[in-house]
C-alpha positions in Angstrom: -0.1 -0.1 -0.1 1.4 3.4 -0.7 0.6 7.0 0.1 -1.7 10.2 -1.5 -0.4 13.1 -0.7 -2.2 15.1 -3.7 -4.7 16.9 -1.7 -1.3 20.2 -1.3 0.8 19.1 -4.0 -1.4 20.0 -6.9 -2.1 23.4 -5.8 1.3 24.7 -5.5 3.2 22.3 -8.9 0.4 24.1 -10.5 0.6 28.0 -8.8 -2.6 28.2 -8.2 -4.1 30.4 -4.7 -6.9 28.6 -4.9 -7.8 24.9 -3.0 -10.9 22.7 -3.5 -12.3 21.1 -1.2 -11.3 17.4 -2.7 -13.7 14.4 -2.1 -13.2 11.4 -0.7 -9.5 11.0 1.2 -6.8 13.0 -0.6 -9.8 14.3 -3.6 -8.9 10.7 -5.2 -12.7 8.8 -4.4 -13.8 10.4 -7.9 -12.7 9.4 -11.4 -13.0 12.0 -14.4 -16.2 12.2 -16.5 -16.4 8.8 -18.7 -17.4 11.0 -21.3 -14.5 12.6 -21.8 -12.1 12.4 -24.9 -9.7 10.1 -22.7 -11.1 9.9 -19.7 -8.7 7.7 -16.3 -9.8 4.6 -16.3 -9.8 2.4 -13.4 -8.6 -0.7 -12.3 -10.8 -4.3 -11.4 -10.7 -7.5 -10.7 -10.8 -8.3 -14.4 -7.0 -6.5 -15.0 -4.3 -8.0 -15.4 -0.3 -7.6 -14.8 1.8 -7.4 -18.2 5.5 -7.3 -17.9 8.2 -5.4 -18.2 5.3 -2.0 -19.2 3.9 -2.1 -15.7 7.6 -0.5 -14.4 7.0 2.3 -16.6 4.7 5.1 -15.9 0.5 4.6 -16.8 -0.4 7.8 -17.8 -4.5 7.5 -18.2 -4.5 6.6 -14.2 -4.8 9.1 -11.8 -2.5 8.3 -9.0 1.1 6.2 -8.9 3.7 5.3 -7.1 7.3 3.0 -6.8 8.6 2.2 -3.7 11.0 0.7 -2.2 11.6 0.4 1.6 15.6 -2.1 2.8 16.6 -3.4 6.5 20.3 -2.8 6.5 23.5 -3.5 8.1 26.4 -1.7 9.0 29.9 -3.3 8.5 29.9 -3.1 12.3 26.7 -5.1 12.0 24.2 -1.8 13.2 20.8 -1.7 11.8 19.9 0.8 9.0 16.2 1.8 7.5 15.8 3.2 4.1 13.1 3.9 1.8 12.7 5.8 -1.3 9.2 6.6 -3.2 8.3 8.1 -5.7 4.6 9.0 -6.9 3.3 10.2 -10.1 -0.2 12.5 -10.2 -1.8 12.8 -13.4 -3.5 16.1 -13.7 -5.3 14.9 -17.1 -5.1 11.5 -18.3 -3.2 10.4 -21.6 -3.3 7.2 -23.9 -0.4 5.3 -23.3 1.3 5.4 -26.4 0.3 9.8 -27.0 3.2 11.2 -27.5 3.9 14.0 -25.0 2.8 17.5 -24.6 5.8 20.2 -25.6 8.1 21.3 -23.0 7.8 24.8 -24.2 4.3 25.4 -23.5 4.9 24.1 -19.9 2.3 21.7 -19.4 0.9 20.5 -16.3 -0.6 17.6 -17.2 1.2 15.0 -14.2 3.2 16.1 -11.4 5.5 14.3 -9.4 7.1 13.7 -5.6 9.9 11.8 -4.4 10.4 11.1 -0.3 13.5 9.5 0.6 14.9 8.8 4.6 17.4 7.3 6.5 16.5 5.8 9.7 20.0 5.0 11.6 21.1 5.6 15.3 17.3 6.4 16.6 17.6 9.8 14.3 15.3 9.6 11.1 16.4 11.6 8.4 13.8 12.6 5.5 13.7 14.7 2.7 11.0 15.6 -0.4 11.3 16.9 -4.0 8.6 17.7 -6.3 8.2 18.9 -10.1 6.0 19.0 -13.0 5.6 16.5 -15.7 6.7 16.4 -19.1 9.4 19.2 -18.6 12.1 17.2 -18.1 12.9 17.0 -14.3 10.8 14.1 -13.4 9.6 10.7 -15.3 9.6 7.1 -15.5 10.4 4.5 -18.7 9.5 0.6 -18.4 12.8 -0.8 -20.3 15.0 -0.8 -19.2 13.3 -0.3 -15.7 14.0 4.3 -14.7 12.4 6.7 -12.2 13.9 10.2 -11.8 12.8 12.9 -10.4 16.1 15.8 -10.7 19.6 14.0 -9.0 17.2 11.3 -7.2 17.4 8.4 -9.8 16.7 4.6 -9.8 18.2 3.0 -13.1 19.2 -0.8 -14.1 22.7 -1.0 -14.6 22.7 -3.8 -17.0 19.9 -6.1 -18.6 20.7 -8.8 -15.3 18.5 -7.1 -12.8 20.7 -4.9 -11.1 19.4 -1.7 -10.2 20.7 1.4 -9.0 19.3 3.9 -6.6 20.6 7.7 -5.9 19.5 10.0 -3.6 21.6 13.1 -2.3 19.7 15.5 0.5 20.6 18.2 2.7 24.0 16.7 4.2 23.0 13.5 3.7 22.3 10.6 1.0 22.7 7.4 -0.3 24.2 5.2 -3.5 22.6 2.2 -3.5 23.7 -1.2 -5.4 20.0 -3.4 -6.2 20.0 -7.2 -7.2 16.2 -7.9 -8.5 15.9 -11.9 -7.8 13.0 -13.7 -8.4 9.6 -13.0 -10.1 6.5 -10.4 -8.9 4.4 -10.7 -6.9 0.9 -10.0 -7.8 -1.3 -9.1 -5.3 -5.0 -9.5 -4.7 -6.8 -11.2 -7.2 -3.6 -11.8 -10.1 -2.3 -7.9 -9.4 -6.2 -6.4 -8.8 -5.8 -5.6 -4.8 -9.0 -4.8 -3.3 -9.4 -1.2 -0.8 -13.1 -1.5 0.4 -15.2 -3.8 0.4 -17.8 -2.5 -1.5 -14.9 -3.1 -4.3 -12.2 0.2 -5.1 -8.7 -0.5 -5.8 -5.3 -1.0 -7.4 -3.0 -2.4 -9.3 -0.1 -3.9 -7.3 2.6 -5.4 -7.3 5.9 -6.1 -5.3 9.6 -7.7 -5.7 10.1 -8.7 -2.5 13.6 -10.2 -2.3 16.3 -7.6 -2.7 19.7 -8.0 -2.5 21.0 -4.2 -1.9 25.0 -3.5 -0.8 25.9 0.9 -1.4 27.5 3.4 1.1 24.7 5.9 3.3 26.6 9.6 4.4 25.2 11.4 7.3 27.2 14.0 7.7 30.7 13.0 7.4 30.3 9.8 7.6 30.4 7.5 5.3 28.6 3.5 5.9 29.1 0.5 3.7 26.0 -0.9 4.5 24.7 -4.4 2.5 21.0 -5.9 3.4 17.6 -6.8 1.9 14.7 -4.7 0.6 11.2 -4.9 -0.6 10.2 -2.5 -4.1 6.3 -1.6 -4.8 4.8 -0.8 -7.4 1.0 0.8 -7.8 -1.5 2.4 -9.4 -5.3 3.6 -9.4 -8.0 6.3 -10.5 -10.1 5.8 -7.2 -8.2 4.2 -4.6 -10.1 5.3 -0.9 -13.2 5.8 -0.3 -15.0 8.7 1.4 -15.0 7.6 6.1 -11.9 5.9 5.5 -9.6 7.4 7.8 -5.8 6.4 7.0 -4.1 2.7 6.8 -1.6 0.4 8.4 1.1 -1.6 6.0 3.6 -3.9 6.6 6.3 -6.0 5.0 8.1 -8.5 6.5 10.7 -10.6 5.5 11.2 -13.9 8.2 14.1 -15.7 8.6 12.3 -19.0 7.7 13.0 -17.4 4.5 8.7 -17.1 4.9 7.8 -13.7 3.6 4.3 -11.5 4.6 2.6 -8.1 3.0 -0.4 -6.6 5.5 -2.6 -4.1 5.4 -5.7 -2.7 6.5 -7.8 1.3 6.3 -9.3 1.8 8.7 -13.2 2.9 8.9 -15.5 4.0 11.9 -16.6 0.5 13.3 -13.3 -1.2 12.1 -11.5 -1.8 8.7 -10.3 -3.2 5.7 -7.9 -5.9 5.5 -6.0 -7.8 2.9 -2.6 -9.5 2.2 -0.1 -12.1 1.1 0.7 -14.8 2.3 4.7 -15.7 0.7 5.7 -18.8 1.8 9.9 -20.0 1.0 8.3 -22.8 -1.2 5.5 -22.8 -2.8 3.0 -19.8 -4.5 1.8 -16.9 -3.0 -1.6 -16.7 -1.7 -3.1 -14.3 -1.3 -5.6 -13.7 2.1 -8.3 -12.1 2.7 -10.0 -9.8 5.7 -10.6 -12.8 7.9 -7.4 -14.5 7.5 -5.9 -11.4 8.9 -5.8 -10.3 12.6 -3.9 -6.6 13.2 -3.8 -5.5 16.9 -2.2 -2.4 18.1 -0.2 -2.7 21.0 1.3 1.2 22.3 2.2 4.1 20.2 4.2 7.8 21.2 1.8 10.7 19.2 -0.9 8.5 18.4 1.4 5.9 15.9 1.3 3.0 17.4 4.8 1.7 17.2 4.2 -2.4 18.2 1.5 -4.1 17.0 0.1 -7.6 16.7 -0.5 -9.7 13.3 -1.8 -13.1 13.3 -2.8 -15.7 10.3 -4.2 -18.5 11.8 -4.3 -20.2 8.9 0.0 -20.9 8.3 0.7 -20.3 12.6 1.4 -16.6 12.0 1.4 -15.1 15.3 3.7 -12.0 15.4 5.1 -9.1 17.1 6.1 -6.4 14.7 8.1 -3.3 16.8 9.6 -0.4 15.7 12.9 1.1 17.6 13.3 4.0 19.9 13.1 7.3 17.8 10.4 9.5 16.2 10.1 8.2 12.0 7.6 10.5 10.8 7.9 11.7 7.4 7.3 15.3 7.7 6.7 16.9 4.1 3.8 18.2 2.5 1.1 15.3 4.5 2.7 13.4 7.6 2.9 10.2 8.3 4.9 7.0 10.2 7.6 5.0 8.0 10.5 2.9 10.1 11.7 -0.1 9.7 10.6 -2.4 12.0 12.0 -6.1 14.0 9.8 -9.4 14.1 9.5 -11.5 16.7 6.7 -14.4 17.8 6.0 -17.6 15.3 8.7 -15.9 13.8 11.7 -14.0 13.6 12.8 -10.9 11.6 12.6 -7.6 9.6 10.3 -5.3 7.8 9.1 -1.7 7.3 6.0 0.0 8.7 3.9 2.3 7.7 1.1 4.7 9.3 -1.1 7.3 8.5 -4.3 9.1 9.2 -3.3 9.4 12.8 -3.4 12.5 15.1 -4.6 16.2 13.9 
């Protein structure tokens, strides 16, 4: 699952002094006029993933993102968490094979935003960048895979599944090599991931076996790091419905070799849950809402930093805990993004994202 921050982004990029009240959470509950010459497309249960095309942009969908989290260690064995996300918001839909508008006309058919963070020794470093689309500052390609916003860049180094991720912020940076192993994991119904009982949803897949090496620089200190990563791709045009307050998302690497993705969308009187159990041997299994239990245990400043996650059908009963520290990404739309440790029926590491808490 991931993040919808366009409520405040679009007026900034458009240079518009007025902010209109959006319909639904982050203004994405409505879909453009279906009678328009090129309408927004909305994913549904009959849609299917297509590779390598789905690594690239989907200009006829309203919102999408590319998202990496990583649980790394320094050469001394100290844990370090890392995040990178890039979002594309379509303001005007266009066909996938349409010719982009002339950059000389300063078009505003799409807006881009990127987030990056490093969590180390109780400190959380976060940066955010914004850009218009179609004027050379931001974009994405499917083949070879590439996503960029100015000097923040994810790109394939060669045809053997090795990517490079480079981010440079104020007094910190990272430069990582990502070795992509295994096939993409389709969530939900062969890639269509429902986000409510009434059927809203997105297309969603993950790369869950990524080996990472590189360097992270914090101030005047450069750390050699290595570990494992989790990469998400998601796109939609009608995501969260009115009344949904926020979400809790987990991606966990268990020492048994199994993996778990789980999320819930909170609303008054309950929550909609979904996830994927990815066994070390065998095919991924889409989890229904009734197969998942997600219970917050405790948390400062309204963010529950400890959770109990259970999937009884697979003997899973986990305690998921964030380390000490404040892991809020304090951009245009603050949210919690932290590495986590896993104990209980399985041990392991992973990442947790929490939105919609407090004010």
